[in-house]
mmJSON file of the N, C-alpha and C atoms, coordinates in Angstrom:
{"data_MODEL":{"atom_site":{
"group_PDB":["ATOM","ATOM","ATOM","ATOM","ATOM","ATOM","ATOM","ATOM","ATOM","ATOM","ATOM","ATOM","ATOM","ATOM","ATOM","ATOM","ATOM","ATOM","ATOM","ATOM","ATOM","ATOM","ATOM","ATOM","ATOM","ATOM","ATOM","ATOM","ATOM","ATOM","ATOM","ATOM","ATOM","ATOM","ATOM","ATOM","ATOM","ATOM","ATOM","ATOM","ATOM","ATOM","ATOM","ATOM","ATOM","ATOM","ATOM","ATOM","ATOM","ATOM","ATOM","ATOM","ATOM","ATOM","ATOM","ATOM","ATOM","ATOM","ATOM","ATOM","ATOM","ATOM","ATOM","ATOM","ATOM","ATOM","ATOM","ATOM","ATOM","ATOM","ATOM","ATOM","ATOM","ATOM","ATOM","ATOM","ATOM","ATOM","ATOM","ATOM","ATOM","ATOM","ATOM","ATOM","ATOM","ATOM","ATOM","ATOM","ATOM","ATOM","ATOM","ATOM","ATOM","ATOM","ATOM","ATOM","ATOM","ATOM","ATOM","ATOM","ATOM","ATOM","ATOM","ATOM","ATOM","ATOM","ATOM","ATOM","ATOM","ATOM","ATOM","ATOM","ATOM","ATOM","ATOM","ATOM","ATOM","ATOM","ATOM","ATOM","ATOM","ATOM","ATOM","ATOM","ATOM","ATOM","ATOM","ATOM","ATOM","ATOM","ATOM","ATOM","ATOM","ATOM","ATOM","ATOM","ATOM","ATOM","ATOM","ATOM","ATOM","ATOM","ATOM","ATOM","ATOM","ATOM","ATOM","ATOM","ATOM","ATOM","ATOM","ATOM","ATOM","ATOM","ATOM","ATOM","ATOM","ATOM","ATOM","ATOM","ATOM","ATOM","ATOM","ATOM","ATOM","ATOM","ATOM","ATOM","ATOM","ATOM","ATOM","ATOM","ATOM","ATOM","ATOM","ATOM","ATOM","ATOM","ATOM","ATOM","ATOM","ATOM","ATOM","ATOM","ATOM","ATOM","ATOM","ATOM","ATOM","ATOM","ATOM","ATOM","ATOM","ATOM","ATOM","ATOM","ATOM","ATOM","ATOM","ATOM","ATOM","ATOM","ATOM","ATOM","ATOM","ATOM","ATOM","ATOM","ATOM","ATOM","ATOM","ATOM","ATOM","ATOM","ATOM","ATOM","ATOM","ATOM","ATOM"],
"id":[1,2,3,4,5,6,7,8,9,10,11,12,13,14,15,16,17,18,19,20,21,22,23,24,25,26,27,28,29,30,31,32,33,34,35,36,37,38,39,40,41,42,43,44,45,46,47,48,49,50,51,52,53,54,55,56,57,58,59,60,61,62,63,64,65,66,67,68,69,70,71,72,73,74,75,76,77,78,79,80,81,82,83,84,85,86,87,88,89,90,91,92,93,94,95,96,97,98,99,100,101,102,103,104,105,106,107,108,109,110,111,112,113,114,115,116,117,118,119,120,121,122,123,124,125,126,127,128,129,130,131,132,133,134,135,136,137,138,139,140,141,142,143,144,145,146,147,148,149,150,151,152,153,154,155,156,157,158,159,160,161,162,163,164,165,166,167,168,169,170,171,172,173,174,175,176,177,178,179,180,181,182,183,184,185,186,187,188,189,190,191,192,193,194,195,196,197,198,199,200,201,202,203,204,205,206,207,208,209,210,211,212,213,214,215,216,217,218,219],
"type_symbol":["N","C","C","N","C","C","N","C","C","N","C","C","N","C","C","N","C","C","N","C","C","N","C","C","N","C","C","N","C","C","N","C","C","N","C","C","N","C","C","N","C","C","N","C","C","N","C","C","N","C","C","N","C","C","N","C","C","N","C","C","N","C","C","N","C","C","N","C","C","N","C","C","N","C","C","N","C","C","N","C","C","N","C","C","N","C","C","N","C","C","N","C","C","N","C","C","N","C","C","N","C","C","N","C","C","N","C","C","N","C","C","N","C","C","N","C","C","N","C","C","N","C","C","N","C","C","N","C","C","N","C","C","N","C","C","N","C","C","N","C","C","N","C","C","N","C","C","N","C","C","N","C","C","N","C","C","N","C","C","N","C","C","N","C","C","N","C","C","N","C","C","N","C","C","N","C","C","N","C","C","N","C","C","N","C","C","N","C","C","N","C","C","N","C","C","N","C","C","N","C","C","N","C","C","N","C","C","N","C","C","N","C","C","N","C","C","N","C","C"],
"label_atom_id":["N","CA","C","N","CA","C","N","CA","C","N","CA","C","N","CA","C","N","CA","C","N","CA","C","N","CA","C","N","CA","C","N","CA","C","N","CA","C","N","CA","C","N","CA","C","N","CA","C","N","CA","C","N","CA","C","N","CA","C","N","CA","C","N","CA","C","N","CA","C","N","CA","C","N","CA","C","N","CA","C","N","CA","C","N","CA","C","N","CA","C","N","CA","C","N","CA","C","N","CA","C","N","CA","C","N","CA","C","N","CA","C","N","CA","C","N","CA","C","N","CA","C","N","CA","C","N","CA","C","N","CA","C","N","CA","C","N","CA","C","N","CA","C","N","CA","C","N","CA","C","N","CA","C","N","CA","C","N","CA","C","N","CA","C","N","CA","C","N","CA","C","N","CA","C","N","CA","C","N","CA","C","N","CA","C","N","CA","C","N","CA","C","N","CA","C","N","CA","C","N","CA","C","N","CA","C","N","CA","C","N","CA","C","N","CA","C","N","CA","C","N","CA","C","N","CA","C","N","CA","C","N","CA","C","N","CA","C","N","CA","C","N","CA","C","N","CA","C","N","CA","C","N","CA","C"],
"label_alt_id":[null,null,null,null,null,null,null,null,null,null,null,null,null,null,null,null,null,null,null,null,null,null,null,null,null,null,null,null,null,null,null,null,null,null,null,null,null,null,null,null,null,null,null,null,null,null,null,null,null,null,null,null,null,null,null,null,null,null,null,null,null,null,null,null,null,null,null,null,null,null,null,null,null,null,null,null,null,null,null,null,null,null,null,null,null,null,null,null,null,null,null,null,null,null,null,null,null,null,null,null,null,null,null,null,null,null,null,null,null,null,null,null,null,null,null,null,null,null,null,null,null,null,null,null,null,null,null,null,null,null,null,null,null,null,null,null,null,null,null,null,null,null,null,null,null,null,null,null,null,null,null,null,null,null,null,null,null,null,null,null,null,null,null,null,null,null,null,null,null,null,null,null,null,null,null,null,null,null,null,null,null,null,null,null,null,null,null,null,null,null,null,null,null,null,null,null,null,null,null,null,null,null,null,null,null,null,null,null,null,null,null,null,null,null,null,null,null,null,null],
"label_comp_id":["UNK","UNK","UNK","UNK","UNK","UNK","UNK","UNK","UNK","UNK","UNK","UNK","UNK","UNK","UNK","UNK","UNK","UNK","UNK","UNK","UNK","UNK","UNK","UNK","UNK","UNK","UNK","UNK","UNK","UNK","UNK","UNK","UNK","UNK","UNK","UNK","UNK","UNK","UNK","UNK","UNK","UNK","UNK","UNK","UNK","UNK","UNK","UNK","UNK","UNK","UNK","UNK","UNK","UNK","UNK","UNK","UNK","UNK","UNK","UNK","UNK","UNK","UNK","UNK","UNK","UNK","UNK","UNK","UNK","UNK","UNK","UNK","UNK","UNK","UNK","UNK","UNK","UNK","UNK","UNK","UNK","UNK","UNK","UNK","UNK","UNK","UNK","UNK","UNK","UNK","UNK","UNK","UNK","UNK","UNK","UNK","UNK","UNK","UNK","UNK","UNK","UNK","UNK","UNK","UNK","UNK","UNK","UNK","UNK","UNK","UNK","UNK","UNK","UNK","UNK","UNK","UNK","UNK","UNK","UNK","UNK","UNK","UNK","UNK","UNK","UNK","UNK","UNK","UNK","UNK","UNK","UNK","UNK","UNK","UNK","UNK","UNK","UNK","UNK","UNK","UNK","UNK","UNK","UNK","UNK","UNK","UNK","UNK","UNK","UNK","UNK","UNK","UNK","UNK","UNK","UNK","UNK","UNK","UNK","UNK","UNK","UNK","UNK","UNK","UNK","UNK","UNK","UNK","UNK","UNK","UNK","UNK","UNK","UNK","UNK","UNK","UNK","UNK","UNK","UNK","UNK","UNK","UNK","UNK","UNK","UNK","UNK","UNK","UNK","UNK","UNK","UNK","UNK","UNK","UNK","UNK","UNK","UNK","UNK","UNK","UNK","UNK","UNK","UNK","UNK","UNK","UNK","UNK","UNK","UNK","UNK","UNK","UNK","UNK","UNK","UNK","UNK","UNK","UNK"],
"label_asym_id":["A","A","A","A","A","A","A","A","A","A","A","A","A","A","A","A","A","A","A","A","A","A","A","A","A","A","A","A","A","A","A","A","A","A","A","A","A","A","A","A","A","A","A","A","A","A","A","A","A","A","A","A","A","A","A","A","A","A","A","A","A","A","A","A","A","A","A","A","A","A","A","A","A","A","A","A","A","A","A","A","A","A","A","A","A","A","A","A","A","A","A","A","A","A","A","A","A","A","A","A","A","A","A","A","A","A","A","A","A","A","A","A","A","A","A","A","A","A","A","A","A","A","A","A","A","A","A","A","A","A","A","A","A","A","A","A","A","A","A","A","A","A","A","A","A","A","A","A","A","A","A","A","A","A","A","A","A","A","A","A","A","A","A","A","A","A","A","A","A","A","A","A","A","A","A","A","A","A","A","A","A","A","A","A","A","A","A","A","A","A","A","A","A","A","A","A","A","A","A","A","A","A","A","A","A","A","A","A","A","A","A","A","A","A","A","A","A","A","A"],
"label_entity_id":["1","1","1","1","1","1","1","1","1","1","1","1","1","1","1","1","1","1","1","1","1","1","1","1","1","1","1","1","1","1","1","1","1","1","1","1","1","1","1","1","1","1","1","1","1","1","1","1","1","1","1","1","1","1","1","1","1","1","1","1","1","1","1","1","1","1","1","1","1","1","1","1","1","1","1","1","1","1","1","1","1","1","1","1","1","1","1","1","1","1","1","1","1","1","1","1","1","1","1","1","1","1","1","1","1","1","1","1","1","1","1","1","1","1","1","1","1","1","1","1","1","1","1","1","1","1","1","1","1","1","1","1","1","1","1","1","1","1","1","1","1","1","1","1","1","1","1","1","1","1","1","1","1","1","1","1","1","1","1","1","1","1","1","1","1","1","1","1","1","1","1","1","1","1","1","1","1","1","1","1","1","1","1","1","1","1","1","1","1","1","1","1","1","1","1","1","1","1","1","1","1","1","1","1","1","1","1","1","1","1","1","1","1","1","1","1","1","1","1"],
"label_seq_id":[1,1,1,2,2,2,3,3,3,4,4,4,5,5,5,6,6,6,7,7,7,8,8,8,9,9,9,10,10,10,11,11,11,12,12,12,13,13,13,14,14,14,15,15,15,16,16,16,17,17,17,18,18,18,19,19,19,20,20,20,21,21,21,22,22,22,23,23,23,24,24,24,25,25,25,26,26,26,27,27,27,28,28,28,29,29,29,30,30,30,31,31,31,32,32,32,33,33,33,34,34,34,35,35,35,36,36,36,37,37,37,38,38,38,39,39,39,40,40,40,41,41,41,42,42,42,43,43,43,44,44,44,45,45,45,46,46,46,47,47,47,48,48,48,49,49,49,50,50,50,51,51,51,52,52,52,53,53,53,54,54,54,55,55,55,56,56,56,57,57,57,58,58,58,59,59,59,60,60,60,61,61,61,62,62,62,63,63,63,64,64,64,65,65,65,66,66,66,67,67,67,68,68,68,69,69,69,70,70,70,71,71,71,72,72,72,73,73,73],
"pdbx_PDB_ins_code":[null,null,null,null,null,null,null,null,null,null,null,null,null,null,null,null,null,null,null,null,null,null,null,null,null,null,null,null,null,null,null,null,null,null,null,null,null,null,null,null,null,null,null,null,null,null,null,null,null,null,null,null,null,null,null,null,null,null,null,null,null,null,null,null,null,null,null,null,null,null,null,null,null,null,null,null,null,null,null,null,null,null,null,null,null,null,null,null,null,null,null,null,null,null,null,null,null,null,null,null,null,null,null,null,null,null,null,null,null,null,null,null,null,null,null,null,null,null,null,null,null,null,null,null,null,null,null,null,null,null,null,null,null,null,null,null,null,null,null,null,null,null,null,null,null,null,null,null,null,null,null,null,null,null,null,null,null,null,null,null,null,null,null,null,null,null,null,null,null,null,null,null,null,null,null,null,null,null,null,null,null,null,null,null,null,null,null,null,null,null,null,null,null,null,null,null,null,null,null,null,null,null,null,null,null,null,null,null,null,null,null,null,null,null,null,null,null,null,null],
"Cartn_x":[166.07,166.989,168.177,168.465,169.527,170.906,171.021,172.311,172.745,173.706,174.21,175.718,176.348,177.785,177.967,178.608,178.829,180.239,180.363,181.667,181.702,182.917,183.078,184.226,184.281,185.368,186.625,187.756,189.027,189.408,190.067,190.434,191.687,192.645,193.94,194.131,193.061,193.163,192.568,193.338,192.872,191.977,191.344,190.392,191.058,192.273,192.945,193.883,194.026,194.913,194.293,195.135,194.659,194.752,194.246,194.209,192.755,192.446,191.064,190.628,189.435,188.976,188.126,187.672,186.712,187.265,186.829,187.255,186.058,186.221,185.171,185.072,183.847,183.661,183.005,181.903,181.185,180.319,179.958,179.063,178.022,176.746,175.669,174.77,174.474,173.513,174.014,175.311,175.894,177.092,177.154,178.287,179.365,180.289,181.312,182.593,183.736,185.026,185.713,186.171,186.917,188.394,189.234,190.666,191.34,190.615,191.154,190.334,191.008,190.312,189.932,190.771,190.529,190.047,188.853,188.233,187.76,187.634,187.057,185.535,184.852,183.374,182.841,183.443,183.023,183.173,184.248,184.463,183.383,183.065,182.011,180.671,180.35,179.086,179.016,180.122,180.183,179.982,180.648,180.512,179.093,178.543,177.188,176.168,176.337,175.424,175.521,176.703,176.906,176.304,176.339,175.824,174.433,173.905,172.567,172.497,173.556,173.608,173.383,173.013,172.824,174.053,174.518,175.646,175.135,175.776,175.395,176.639,176.593,177.694,177.567,178.62,178.645,179.297,178.6,179.134,179.899,181.125,181.946,182.182,181.798,182.0,183.252,184.246,185.519,185.675,185.561,185.795,186.558,187.738,188.565,188.766,188.933,189.204,188.043,186.86,185.68,184.957,184.699,184.051,182.606,181.712,180.319,180.015,179.358,179.026,177.531,177.16,175.765,175.532,174.409,174.091,173.221,173.642,172.88,172.203,170.89,170.138,170.149],
"Cartn_y":[-17.436,-17.794,-16.849,-16.252,-15.258,-15.883,-17.086,-17.747,-17.763,-18.636,-18.78,-18.903,-18.349,-18.477,-19.212,-20.362,-21.178,-20.946,-20.747,-20.516,-21.139,-21.319,-21.855,-21.14,-21.269,-20.672,-21.529,-20.894,-21.612,-22.207,-23.349,-24.048,-23.493,-23.005,-22.643,-21.137,-20.404,-18.966,-18.656,-17.997,-17.647,-16.414,-16.145,-15.042,-13.667,-13.518,-12.215,-12.009,-12.98,-12.83,-11.916,-11.234,-10.311,-10.947,-12.163,-12.901,-13.166,-13.329,-13.667,-14.954,-14.942,-16.079,-17.077,-16.753,-17.603,-18.172,-19.369,-20.068,-20.256,-19.893,-20.069,-21.55,-22.101,-23.528,-23.77,-23.087,-23.312,-22.121,-22.054,-21.018,-21.7,-21.356,-21.957,-20.865,-20.938,-20.032,-18.631,-18.396,-17.085,-17.278,-16.532,-16.61,-15.647,-16.167,-15.336,-16.157,-15.486,-16.142,-15.511,-16.344,-15.877,-16.157,-15.213,-15.385,-15.616,-15.426,-15.682,-16.747,-17.622,-18.669,-18.223,-17.407,-16.952,-15.51,-15.282,-13.964,-13.526,-12.242,-11.679,-11.642,-11.623,-11.619,-10.4,-9.257,-8.009,-8.13,-8.775,-8.965,-9.88,-10.967,-11.87,-11.159,-10.355,-9.617,-8.626,-7.961,-6.972,-7.639,-8.78,-9.511,-10.039,-10.63,-11.171,-10.069,-8.916,-7.803,-7.284,-7.276,-6.765,-7.679,-8.991,-9.934,-10.455,-10.041,-10.472,-11.904,-12.377,-13.752,-13.791,-14.972,-15.2,-15.904,-15.478,-16.129,-17.263,-18.431,-19.589,-20.051,-19.981,-20.42,-21.924,-22.657,-24.103,-24.331,-24.998,-25.33,-26.635,-26.66,-27.859,-28.299,-29.516,-30.064,-30.932,-30.613,-31.331,-32.15,-33.459,-34.366,-35.569,-35.822,-36.963,-37.03,-35.898,-35.768,-36.24,-36.47,-36.755,-35.442,-35.124,-33.852,-34.077,-33.321,-33.302,-31.889,-31.746,-30.428,-30.225,-29.148,-28.785,-27.455,-27.334,-26.091,-25.25,-24.011,-23.075,-22.077,-21.921,-20.968,-19.594],
"Cartn_z":[99.565,100.631,100.631,101.752,101.84,101.948,102.428,102.592,104.045,104.331,105.693,105.672,106.706,106.914,108.237,108.19,109.373,109.888,111.197,111.806,113.192,113.716,115.069,115.752,117.07,117.83,117.689,117.531,117.414,118.76,118.731,119.962,120.621,119.85,120.401,120.614,120.788,121.025,122.385,123.24,124.564,124.536,125.678,125.774,125.649,126.156,126.158,124.973,124.097,122.947,121.909,121.18,120.16,118.783,118.679,117.42,117.056,115.779,115.402,116.08,116.7,117.494,116.739,115.539,114.85,113.566,113.251,112.031,111.139,109.897,108.904,108.571,108.588,108.347,106.994,106.693,105.44,105.09,103.8,103.302,102.428,102.627,101.824,101.272,100.002,99.391,99.095,99.192,98.924,98.0,96.935,96.024,96.525,97.333,97.955,98.105,98.031,98.201,99.406,100.339,101.503,101.285,101.616,101.483,102.834,103.916,105.257,105.946,106.699,107.43,108.843,109.46,110.813,110.781,111.346,111.284,112.658,112.825,114.04,113.899,115.022,115.025,114.288,114.5,113.846,112.333,111.863,110.435,109.849,110.555,110.089,110.01,111.019,111.025,109.871,109.6,108.508,107.148,106.945,105.679,105.509,106.567,106.512,106.217,106.817,106.573,105.143,104.59,103.236,102.167,102.398,101.395,101.753,102.903,103.308,103.779,104.428,104.917,106.418,106.904,108.33,108.883,110.071,110.721,111.609,111.514,112.331,113.069,114.426,115.26,115.516,115.18,115.441,116.8,117.686,119.003,118.902,119.418,119.388,120.828,121.135,122.457,122.411,123.245,123.209,124.488,124.359,125.464,124.946,125.487,125.086,123.579,122.963,121.528,120.635,121.213,120.425,120.205,118.95,118.65,118.203,118.802,118.396,117.949,116.85,116.344,116.5,117.212,117.379,116.684,115.985,115.292,116.208,116.455,117.286,116.382,116.501,115.676,116.262],
"occupancy":[1.0,1.0,1.0,1.0,1.0,1.0,1.0,1.0,1.0,1.0,1.0,1.0,1.0,1.0,1.0,1.0,1.0,1.0,1.0,1.0,1.0,1.0,1.0,1.0,1.0,1.0,1.0,1.0,1.0,1.0,1.0,1.0,1.0,1.0,1.0,1.0,1.0,1.0,1.0,1.0,1.0,1.0,1.0,1.0,1.0,1.0,1.0,1.0,1.0,1.0,1.0,1.0,1.0,1.0,1.0,1.0,1.0,1.0,1.0,1.0,1.0,1.0,1.0,1.0,1.0,1.0,1.0,1.0,1.0,1.0,1.0,1.0,1.0,1.0,1.0,1.0,1.0,1.0,1.0,1.0,1.0,1.0,1.0,1.0,1.0,1.0,1.0,1.0,1.0,1.0,1.0,1.0,1.0,1.0,1.0,1.0,1.0,1.0,1.0,1.0,1.0,1.0,1.0,1.0,1.0,1.0,1.0,1.0,1.0,1.0,1.0,1.0,1.0,1.0,1.0,1.0,1.0,1.0,1.0,1.0,1.0,1.0,1.0,1.0,1.0,1.0,1.0,1.0,1.0,1.0,1.0,1.0,1.0,1.0,1.0,1.0,1.0,1.0,1.0,1.0,1.0,1.0,1.0,1.0,1.0,1.0,1.0,1.0,1.0,1.0,1.0,1.0,1.0,1.0,1.0,1.0,1.0,1.0,1.0,1.0,1.0,1.0,1.0,1.0,1.0,1.0,1.0,1.0,1.0,1.0,1.0,1.0,1.0,1.0,1.0,1.0,1.0,1.0,1.0,1.0,1.0,1.0,1.0,1.0,1.0,1.0,1.0,1.0,1.0,1.0,1.0,1.0,1.0,1.0,1.0,1.0,1.0,1.0,1.0,1.0,1.0,1.0,1.0,1.0,1.0,1.0,1.0,1.0,1.0,1.0,1.0,1.0,1.0,1.0,1.0,1.0,1.0,1.0,1.0],
"B_iso_or_equiv":[0.0,0.0,0.0,0.0,0.0,0.0,0.0,0.0,0.0,0.0,0.0,0.0,0.0,0.0,0.0,0.0,0.0,0.0,0.0,0.0,0.0,0.0,0.0,0.0,0.0,0.0,0.0,0.0,0.0,0.0,0.0,0.0,0.0,0.0,0.0,0.0,0.0,0.0,0.0,0.0,0.0,0.0,0.0,0.0,0.0,0.0,0.0,0.0,0.0,0.0,0.0,0.0,0.0,0.0,0.0,0.0,0.0,0.0,0.0,0.0,0.0,0.0,0.0,0.0,0.0,0.0,0.0,0.0,0.0,0.0,0.0,0.0,0.0,0.0,0.0,0.0,0.0,0.0,0.0,0.0,0.0,0.0,0.0,0.0,0.0,0.0,0.0,0.0,0.0,0.0,0.0,0.0,0.0,0.0,0.0,0.0,0.0,0.0,0.0,0.0,0.0,0.0,0.0,0.0,0.0,0.0,0.0,0.0,0.0,0.0,0.0,0.0,0.0,0.0,0.0,0.0,0.0,0.0,0.0,0.0,0.0,0.0,0.0,0.0,0.0,0.0,0.0,0.0,0.0,0.0,0.0,0.0,0.0,0.0,0.0,0.0,0.0,0.0,0.0,0.0,0.0,0.0,0.0,0.0,0.0,0.0,0.0,0.0,0.0,0.0,0.0,0.0,0.0,0.0,0.0,0.0,0.0,0.0,0.0,0.0,0.0,0.0,0.0,0.0,0.0,0.0,0.0,0.0,0.0,0.0,0.0,0.0,0.0,0.0,0.0,0.0,0.0,0.0,0.0,0.0,0.0,0.0,0.0,0.0,0.0,0.0,0.0,0.0,0.0,0.0,0.0,0.0,0.0,0.0,0.0,0.0,0.0,0.0,0.0,0.0,0.0,0.0,0.0,0.0,0.0,0.0,0.0,0.0,0.0,0.0,0.0,0.0,0.0,0.0,0.0,0.0,0.0,0.0,0.0],
"pdbx_formal_charge":[null,null,null,null,null,null,null,null,null,null,null,null,null,null,null,null,null,null,null,null,null,null,null,null,null,null,null,null,null,null,null,null,null,null,null,null,null,null,null,null,null,null,null,null,null,null,null,null,null,null,null,null,null,null,null,null,null,null,null,null,null,null,null,null,null,null,null,null,null,null,null,null,null,null,null,null,null,null,null,null,null,null,null,null,null,null,null,null,null,null,null,null,null,null,null,null,null,null,null,null,null,null,null,null,null,null,null,null,null,null,null,null,null,null,null,null,null,null,null,null,null,null,null,null,null,null,null,null,null,null,null,null,null,null,null,null,null,null,null,null,null,null,null,null,null,null,null,null,null,null,null,null,null,null,null,null,null,null,null,null,null,null,null,null,null,null,null,null,null,null,null,null,null,null,null,null,null,null,null,null,null,null,null,null,null,null,null,null,null,null,null,null,null,null,null,null,null,null,null,null,null,null,null,null,null,null,null,null,null,null,null,null,null,null,null,null,null,null,null],
"auth_seq_id":[1,1,1,2,2,2,3,3,3,4,4,4,5,5,5,6,6,6,7,7,7,8,8,8,9,9,9,10,10,10,11,11,11,12,12,12,13,13,13,14,14,14,15,15,15,16,16,16,17,17,17,18,18,18,19,19,19,20,20,20,21,21,21,22,22,22,23,23,23,24,24,24,25,25,25,26,26,26,27,27,27,28,28,28,29,29,29,30,30,30,31,31,31,32,32,32,33,33,33,34,34,34,35,35,35,36,36,36,37,37,37,38,38,38,39,39,39,40,40,40,41,41,41,42,42,42,43,43,43,44,44,44,45,45,45,46,46,46,47,47,47,48,48,48,49,49,49,50,50,50,51,51,51,52,52,52,53,53,53,54,54,54,55,55,55,56,56,56,57,57,57,58,58,58,59,59,59,60,60,60,61,61,61,62,62,62,63,63,63,64,64,64,65,65,65,66,66,66,67,67,67,68,68,68,69,69,69,70,70,70,71,71,71,72,72,72,73,73,73],
"auth_comp_id":["UNK","UNK","UNK","UNK","UNK","UNK","UNK","UNK","UNK","UNK","UNK","UNK","UNK","UNK","UNK","UNK","UNK","UNK","UNK","UNK","UNK","UNK","UNK","UNK","UNK","UNK","UNK","UNK","UNK","UNK","UNK","UNK","UNK","UNK","UNK","UNK","UNK","UNK","UNK","UNK","UNK","UNK","UNK","UNK","UNK","UNK","UNK","UNK","UNK","UNK","UNK","UNK","UNK","UNK","UNK","UNK","UNK","UNK","UNK","UNK","UNK","UNK","UNK","UNK","UNK","UNK","UNK","UNK","UNK","UNK","UNK","UNK","UNK","UNK","UNK","UNK","UNK","UNK","UNK","UNK","UNK","UNK","UNK","UNK","UNK","UNK","UNK","UNK","UNK","UNK","UNK","UNK","UNK","UNK","UNK","UNK","UNK","UNK","UNK","UNK","UNK","UNK","UNK","UNK","UNK","UNK","UNK","UNK","UNK","UNK","UNK","UNK","UNK","UNK","UNK","UNK","UNK","UNK","UNK","UNK","UNK","UNK","UNK","UNK","UNK","UNK","UNK","UNK","UNK","UNK","UNK","UNK","UNK","UNK","UNK","UNK","UNK","UNK","UNK","UNK","UNK","UNK","UNK","UNK","UNK","UNK","UNK","UNK","UNK","UNK","UNK","UNK","UNK","UNK","UNK","UNK","UNK","UNK","UNK","UNK","UNK","UNK","UNK","UNK","UNK","UNK","UNK","UNK","UNK","UNK","UNK","UNK","UNK","UNK","UNK","UNK","UNK","UNK","UNK","UNK","UNK","UNK","UNK","UNK","UNK","UNK","UNK","UNK","UNK","UNK","UNK","UNK","UNK","UNK","UNK","UNK","UNK","UNK","UNK","UNK","UNK","UNK","UNK","UNK","UNK","UNK","UNK","UNK","UNK","UNK","UNK","UNK","UNK","UNK","UNK","UNK","UNK","UNK","UNK"],
"auth_asym_id":["A","A","A","A","A","A","A","A","A","A","A","A","A","A","A","A","A","A","A","A","A","A","A","A","A","A","A","A","A","A","A","A","A","A","A","A","A","A","A","A","A","A","A","A","A","A","A","A","A","A","A","A","A","A","A","A","A","A","A","A","A","A","A","A","A","A","A","A","A","A","A","A","A","A","A","A","A","A","A","A","A","A","A","A","A","A","A","A","A","A","A","A","A","A","A","A","A","A","A","A","A","A","A","A","A","A","A","A","A","A","A","A","A","A","A","A","A","A","A","A","A","A","A","A","A","A","A","A","A","A","A","A","A","A","A","A","A","A","A","A","A","A","A","A","A","A","A","A","A","A","A","A","A","A","A","A","A","A","A","A","A","A","A","A","A","A","A","A","A","A","A","A","A","A","A","A","A","A","A","A","A","A","A","A","A","A","A","A","A","A","A","A","A","A","A","A","A","A","A","A","A","A","A","A","A","A","A","A","A","A","A","A","A","A","A","A","A","A","A"],
"auth_atom_id":["N","CA","C","N","CA","C","N","CA","C","N","CA","C","N","CA","C","N","CA","C","N","CA","C","N","CA","C","N","CA","C","N","CA","C","N","CA","C","N","CA","C","N","CA","C","N","CA","C","N","CA","C","N","CA","C","N","CA","C","N","CA","C","N","CA","C","N","CA","C","N","CA","C","N","CA","C","N","CA","C","N","CA","C","N","CA","C","N","CA","C","N","CA","C","N","CA","C","N","CA","C","N","CA","C","N","CA","C","N","CA","C","N","CA","C","N","CA","C","N","CA","C","N","CA","C","N","CA","C","N","CA","C","N","CA","C","N","CA","C","N","CA","C","N","CA","C","N","CA","C","N","CA","C","N","CA","C","N","CA","C","N","CA","C","N","CA","C","N","CA","C","N","CA","C","N","CA","C","N","CA","C","N","CA","C","N","CA","C","N","CA","C","N","CA","C","N","CA","C","N","CA","C","N","CA","C","N","CA","C","N","CA","C","N","CA","C","N","CA","C","N","CA","C","N","CA","C","N","CA","C","N","CA","C","N","CA","C","N","CA","C","N","CA","C","N","CA","C","N","CA","C","N","CA","C"],
"pdbx_PDB_model_num":[1,1,1,1,1,1,1,1,1,1,1,1,1,1,1,1,1,1,1,1,1,1,1,1,1,1,1,1,1,1,1,1,1,1,1,1,1,1,1,1,1,1,1,1,1,1,1,1,1,1,1,1,1,1,1,1,1,1,1,1,1,1,1,1,1,1,1,1,1,1,1,1,1,1,1,1,1,1,1,1,1,1,1,1,1,1,1,1,1,1,1,1,1,1,1,1,1,1,1,1,1,1,1,1,1,1,1,1,1,1,1,1,1,1,1,1,1,1,1,1,1,1,1,1,1,1,1,1,1,1,1,1,1,1,1,1,1,1,1,1,1,1,1,1,1,1,1,1,1,1,1,1,1,1,1,1,1,1,1,1,1,1,1,1,1,1,1,1,1,1,1,1,1,1,1,1,1,1,1,1,1,1,1,1,1,1,1,1,1,1,1,1,1,1,1,1,1,1,1,1,1,1,1,1,1,1,1,1,1,1,1,1,1,1,1,1,1,1,1]
}}}
């Protein structure tokens, strides 16, 4: 098993802002330590490629403050 890195899009970052848009949620099957919580997509791809992990985007549906998490393969 190569491992997986789970991430989701941040809620309070707009499309045109120059801030990292993604939040690291969990890591499975990879012995790695992250020092930043907010990362750019390119940074996540680079890290995943270096350690041989798969990136998994978690979809969050926001309606009336109820959150549902769906895993996208």
